[in-house]
Each structure stands twice: as C-alpha cells, then as structure tokens.
N, C-alpha and C positions, 0 to 999 in steps of 0.2 A: 755358570755365569756368575761373576765375581763382583760384590759390592763394595766398594771403599768405604770405610768407615772411621769416622775419627769426630766430627762437628756435625750440627745439624742446621737445615737451612730454616732461614728464618720463617719463609711461607709454608713449611711443613715438616714432615717428619723425614723426610728422605735424607741420608748421611752422605757427605762427601769427605774427600781426604785432603787437606792442604797439601801435605806430603807428597801428595801424586800428581801434583800441579807442574805444567810446564808454562813459563812466562814468553809471550811473542810480544814483539814489537809493532804497534799498528799506529797511524795517524794521530790517533786519540790519547797515544801513551801506551804503557805495557799494560798487557791483559794476561791474566790467568786461565790457562787452559785446564780443567780438572776431570780426570777421568772419574766418573760416575757410577758408571755399571758397565762391567765387561764380557767378554763370550757371547755376543750374539752373532746368530747366523743371518748375514746379509739383511740387517737392519732396514726398515724403511720408512717409518714414520714416528712420531711422536705426540701423545695427547696428553694433557694436564687434567687431573682432576680437582675439584674445589678442595678436597682434605688433604692436599699436597702429593698424593699417589699419581705416579706417571705410568702411560700405557705406552709400549713400544711393540710395532709389529715387525714380523721377519717375513720377508718375502716367501721364504718356505711353507709358512702356515702356521706358525705361533702368535699367539699374543701375550705379552709379559705385562703384569701389575708390579710395579717397585713401590714398595711402601713399608717405613718402619723396619729397613734393614732388611727387608725379606724381598723376594720374589715370587710371583704365582704365575702360573700357567692357568689362562683363562681357556675354560671350555665353552663348549655351546656355538662354536664358531662354524661358517658355511664351508662347503665342501670347495675346494680351490683348484685352479689349472696351474699348478706349481712348475711351469718349463718357460725355458728362455727367461724375457723377463717379467712371465707373468707368475700369479702368486696371490698371498694376500699383501695388499698395498696400504692405503692411507687408512688412518684412524681420526675421527673428528667429535669431539666432546662439545655439544652445543652448550647455548648460554644459560641454557634451562636446567641444565643437567641435576642440579640438588632436589628438583621436583621432578623432574622426567627421568633420570637416570637412565637415558638413551647415549647409546653409543652408535657410531655411524662409522662402516667399514666401507672400502671400496677393494676390490680383488676381481682377479680373473676367474672366470665361472666356466666349467665345463660346457663345452656346447657341442652341437651336431657337426659342426665345420671345425672344431678343435679348443678353441676359449673365447670369450667374450667378457668384455669390461661390464662389470656388474657393482650396484651401490645397494646396501641393505643397511637396517637397523635393529637393534636389540636392548633389552634392558639389562644393565649390570646388575647383580644381584649385591645386596648389602657388604657381603664378605669380600667383593671383586674377584670372586674364584669362577664366575661363569656368567654368560652371557644369555639371559632366556627369552624365549619367544622371538628369536630372528627371524627378520623376514625380508626377503630380497623386494626393492621395489623399483628397481630400472635394471635390464639387463638390455646391453646394444648386442648389435649381430654378430656372430660368431665367424671367426676365420681362422685357417690352418696357419700355423707356426706361432712362435712366441715372441714377437716385437710390438712395441709402441701400443701399450695397453692404457697411455696415461699414467696417474690418475689419481688428480687430487680432489681433496673435499674442502669446500668452503661454504660457512654459512652466512648467508648476506645479513645486512643489517636488518632488513625485514623478517628474518627467520627463515626464509626459503633458502635451497640449497643448490651450489652449483657442484657439478661433476666435470672434470675435465676429461678427455678422452684422446687417443692417438690413431693414427691414420692406419695403423696396424702393419706397418711395415710394406704397404703397396706401391711404393717407389715415386719417383718423380713422374712417370705416366698414369700412374692411379689416379682415379676419379672419386676416391670414394670421400676425401675431405673437401671436395668442391660439392659433393652430392647433397643437397637439403635433404634428401628423403631418408639418408644414412645417419647412423651416431659417430661414425667414425671420424675424428679428425674435426672435432666439434667441442664446444663447451654446453653442457644440457643442464637446463634450469628446470627445478622441480619444487613442488609444494611439501611441507612435511609427510604427506599421505603418499606421495611419490606421482602425483599428477602433474600435468605440465604447468608450469608457473610463467613460460615465455611460449606465446604462440605468434606465427608469424605466416602471413598467407604462403602457400606452398611449399612451405617447409616441415618437415616431420615434426609433430607436437613436441614441445620440451627443448627443442635445439635453439639455443640462443645465439650462437655466433658459429663461423666456420670458415675452413682453411687452415687448420691448424696440423701440423706434423707430429707433435707428440708433447704434450704439456705436461710438464714434471713437476712444477711449482705453482702455487696460486695463492694469492692472499688479498685480503681488503688494504686498500689504501687509506690513509688516515679521512679521507671524504669520503668513504663508503664505498668507492669504485672498485672493480675487479681486476687485478693484475696478474699476469700469468709468464710464464717464462717456458719456453718451448726450444726443443733441440731441431737444430739444421740440419743438413746433411754434412758434407764436409765445409764446414762455416755456415755462416747464417744463422745461428742460435738467436732467439729475439725475445726480448720484453716487451710485452703488449697491454695497454690498458683495453679491456674488453667490454665493448658497450653492444646493446641487441642489436641483432640484424646485420652486424658487418660482419665483412669477409676479409681474414687476414692473408690470404694471398696463396696458401701452398696448395698445389706445387706451381702455381701460375707464376709466382714472382719470389725470389729468395735473392738474400745477400751471399749466399753460400754457391757452391758447385757440387755436382755429384761425385760420388767417389772415384769415379773415373775420371773425373777433372773436366767433364762436360758440362757446359751450361744447362741449368735448369729452368724449365718452362720460357718465359719472356722476357725477364730480365729482373731488375731489382725493382722497377715502379710500373704501375698500369692505373689508370684512371679506375676509380670506385673499389679499389682494393687498399687497405689500410696498411700505413708504415709503423714499423715497430717504434717504440720511443727508444730503444737501446738494441743494437745489435753487436754480437761477436764475431769476427773472423781474424784468425781461425776460430773453430767452436772449442767452447769450454766444457759442452754437456752439463748445461745448467739444471741443479735438482733442489725441489725445496725452495720456498720463497718466504722473505719476511718482512714487513714494514717497522723499522724500528720506532719505540715510543720516545726513547732518549731518556729513559728512567734512571739507568746507572750511568749512562754516558751521553750526557747533553748533546757533544758535538755531533753524534749521529742521529739525533731527533730527526724523522722523517727519511732515513736513509734506507735504501734497497738491499737487501743481502740475499744472495743464493749460494747453494756449495756448486762446487766442481765435480763431475764424475772421470772426468779424464787428464785433470791437471792438478788436482790434490790441493786445492785453496779454497777460501771462502772470498767471494766477490762483493765488495762494499760498492755500492752505486750513489752518488750525491747528486738527486735531481737539481740541486741549485746551481751547478757547475756544467753547464752543457759543453758536448764537445762533437767532433764531426762523426762519431758512432752513436752519440745519445748523450750520456753522463759521464763524469770522470770517475775513474775506477780506482778502487785499493784492491789489493790481492793480499789477503791477510793467510800465511802459510806457515806450517809447521808439521811436524810428524803427526799429529792429532789430525789435521785435515787431509788425510788419504781418502777420498772418493768420497765426498760429503753427500748423502743422500737427502737428509732433512734439516733444517734450521727453523726455529722458532724462538719467541720471546716467552720466557716464562713468567709465571706470577712474580717473581722475584726482581724482575728488570733485568735478569741475566739473559743471554745467548745461550740458547742450547743447539747441539748438533750431535747428527750421527754420522759416524765416519764406518763405511762398509769395510775398509781393508782391516781397521784397526778391530771390527766388531765392538765398538764402543759407544756409550752414549756421553757426550762431553758438555761442561759448562765454561761460557767464557765470560769474563767480568773483570772490573779494574780490581 
C-alpha cells in the first residue's frame, strides 16, 4: 500500500499529496480528487478516529489504520467468510470512542449453511495495532452462497445501533425479506450490548423494518432519521427513509424487473408497502451513503451522496429539487470514481470515498 505525502490535513496527521490530485467539474464548481492511500484489495468501508487516524476495511479480511504517514494492519479481527460478496465489511467508530475506544465491525461469518451477516465490537488498543476483546453481538441466519450480505452499521442519535442486511440472493420468489421471523432483508436495531432495541409484535426481536433486497449504504439524515440505499435487480435501486415497523416491498413491489426481463412481484405499488424517496432505473448499484453538512461546499448542504458500483460515478441527490423519480441528480465522474464502495464526510468537511477498481482512498474538496 502506498501513501501520498507532501502536505498535512488540518484535522489530523494524515498526509495527502496535492500533486497527485485530479480536478473534476461539478455543479458547485471544480473539485480536487486527491489519492490519499493506494494499494487496497477490495476496500469496503472508511472510519475516522478522533486523532486523525483513518480505518479502512478490505472485504478479503484486513483492517488498516492509516496514521502519521504510516499504515498498520490491525489484528484481533473475527474470522470472516470471504466468499462472493462476503468478508469483512463495514466499520463504525461510535461518537464516544474517545472514552470507550470501541470499534464496530460488520462481516460475513462462517455458518453451518455457508455464511451469515454478523455484527460485533471490540476495543482498539492505544497504538491502534489490535482490537482486543472482540465480541460478536448479533448473527443472522446462515445461507449457502456469497450474495447479498448487506451490511452497513449506523449509530442512531440515541446511541443505539442499526445494522442492515440483504436477502441473501434468494431471488424475486424468495420469502426471506418478507418473513419477519428472519433477519435476511431487514434493518436490525440493537442496543450497545446487543439486545434488541426494536420490538414489534409478531416480528423477530430487533427487526426494525423489512422488505429490503440488499442495503449497501445507510446514514442519518440531518433530522436524525435513517436513510438507506439498496440494490434492485435489473433497475429499481432505491433510496428509502427507514421507519420502525414499515415494509419496503421487496420482492412484492419494485421499479425494476428481473434479470430475465420478467416483472417482479405485483408491480410498483401496493397498499401498506412503502414507496422510495428516489429510485434508479436502470440500476446504478448504489453503495455507501452520506448526507453532506455543507462545511466546505455550502451549495451541497443537505444533499445525499452515494457511489455507483456498476457505472463509475458518485451520485448527488438534491432533496430540494423533486423529479419524477424522486430528486434531481448530478453524476460526478472521473477516473477516480471507478466502482465507489463507500463515501463519507470527514472531520475536515471534505468528501472521502473508496474506489474498488483503483484500490484507493480519495478525498474530494474545492
């Protein structure tokens, strides 16, 4: 892995190289895309530490700490099921990290029937070289195959934890996402000790919402509500506002069709099933999700960003400009935006993202 190094960021000690920057034109003016760290193998998620360090997961099972021009392989990780789309997935640094030193990880865990989406936490050592006392607090049911694990972690405003899952590739005829007794195709809501934070009569304890195909991005909106983006089949990717006890339709309704061109379920709408805030047809395979504060680019305050895994751009949605599919969209594209897996706002107000194809962590700022 190579780290660019010339100038220091103001929020910490991570070096970046302005000479390694590409300029991309956007509706808010030109932005510099700077490669910060390179050489990752299928990077999946970004997490920022209060001291300026950055954590990056690789799906193949590694967790890296980037700090003070150095990168460290963090040990003490759980065993992962690194097959297909499974492996080490999301990383979340809670707001109380300075006192708790907790690090949360989601991952595909080996299970009797193949792999299962799991969530756990441990304590990051003072030198950042290892996670101590890692404990799995939630494991979904296992399935064969390596598709549709989810899985993003979001800390709610009250400190509870949301975990997103996928339907495990059970297809348009599968019932897992609609089965409230199963974890597949759900948003799971937990307390910090792993106990259920959502309890709905007739549903598995902890299930917060159902009817999801494969949630690959989740974030809090400015009002504290949970937003999520999920993959459709051939078209029908969705941005949803998640509310407790709601059914988001998969595979009963969808704005896409199956890969063979046949209709999915019963159409696009049905009473009692939620409609998306925005949908994409054709599919962009959205991954990662961020609601921008406007810190460095005031014109983008409140806008929603997600990466595309199949069309190599960053999608910016403007909730103040409604359209027939939801919101007006700008597509920010360059050589750097090849299969964007995660996108977050850093403590410096810049937009940081991971390109799978480039194996690189980028920073975008004016």
